[in-house]
Every structure is written in C-alpha cells, then in structure tokens.
C-alpha positions in Angstrom: 169.9 72.6 119.8 166.5 72.1 121.3 167.7 72.4 124.8 169.6 75.6 124.0 166.5 77.1 122.4 164.3 76.0 125.3 166.8 77.5 127.7 166.4 81.0 126.3 162.6 81.0 126.4 161.0 82.3 129.6 157.4 82.5 130.7 156.2 85.3 132.9 152.5 85.4 133.6 150.6 85.3 130.3 153.6 86.3 128.1 156.5 84.2 126.8 159.8 85.8 126.1 162.7 84.6 123.9 160.8 82.8 121.2 162.5 84.8 118.5 165.9 84.2 120.0 165.2 80.4 120.2 164.1 80.3 116.6 167.1 82.3 115.5 169.4 79.8 117.2 167.7 77.0 115.1 168.0 79.0 111.9 171.7 79.7 112.5 172.2 75.9 113.1 170.5 75.3 109.8 172.7 77.8 108.0 175.7 76.1 109.5 174.5 72.8 107.9 174.1 74.6 104.5 177.6 75.8 104.7 178.9 72.3 105.8 177.2 70.9 102.7 178.8 73.7 100.6 175.5 75.1 99.5 176.9 78.6 99.5 174.2 80.4 97.5 171.4 78.9 99.6 173.2 79.8 102.8 173.8 83.4 101.7 170.2 83.8 100.5 168.8 82.3 103.7 171.0 84.5 105.8 169.9 87.6 103.9 166.2 86.6 104.2 166.5 86.0 107.9 168.2 89.3 108.5 165.6 91.1 106.5 162.7 89.4 108.4 164.3 90.1 111.8 164.7 93.8 110.8 161.2 94.0 109.5 159.9 92.6 112.8 161.5 95.5 114.7 160.0 98.0 112.3 156.6 96.2 112.6 156.7 96.4 116.3 157.6 100.1 116.2 154.7 100.8 113.8 152.2 98.8 115.8 153.1 100.6 119.0 152.9 104.1 117.4 149.6 105.7 118.2 148.2 108.1 115.6 146.9 111.4 117.0 144.9 113.8 114.9 146.5 117.2 114.4 145.7 119.8 117.0 143.1 122.3 116.1 144.3 125.9 116.3 142.8 127.7 119.2 141.3 131.1 118.7 142.1 133.9 121.1 139.7 134.3 123.9 136.9 136.8 123.1 138.0 137.3 119.4 134.7 136.0 118.0 132.7 135.8 121.2 129.0 136.4 120.5 129.4 137.2 116.8 128.8 133.7 115.3 130.9 132.3 112.5 132.6 134.2 109.8 130.1 132.9 107.2 127.2 134.8 108.8 128.9 138.2 108.3 
C-alpha cells in the first residue's frame, strides 16, 4: 500500500499534490481490513466519517478561496448635489 500511495503523490516546485489521494488509499485499505474481521459497524462508521471529512475539505477549500467584497456604494448622479453640501446641512 505504501508504494501505491507514494506513486500518486507528486512534487512540483514548492507544492506537493496527491497527499489526500494517498491517505484515502490507506484508509480504504483499513476499511477493507475492518470488513475482513467482520467489524461491520466500525467499517460503516469509519466510511461515513471519511466521506464526511472529504466533503468538508472541499467546502473548506471553497470557503477559503472566496474573497469577501464589501457591498458597492450607490453612486449619485453627476451634479445632483454638486456644491450644496450634505443633506444634513439643509
């Protein structure tokens, strides 16, 4: 399993790709062992936990890449209040 996991990881410059895939391969092998030992409930709960964590990782990446922008301020028409000051002064 170690060679398969290492085979899916790639290094390009400063970043490493495929770490999640490699760890998922190890987890699936572990779930296979749980099923082999007939630990059905543990295998099911582990599978559901892994699926939940993998889905949350995608949501986390989406949220962290989202950049919040303040709402745009409405523009006044050119010359509407030019030279008059604010509405509070009237």
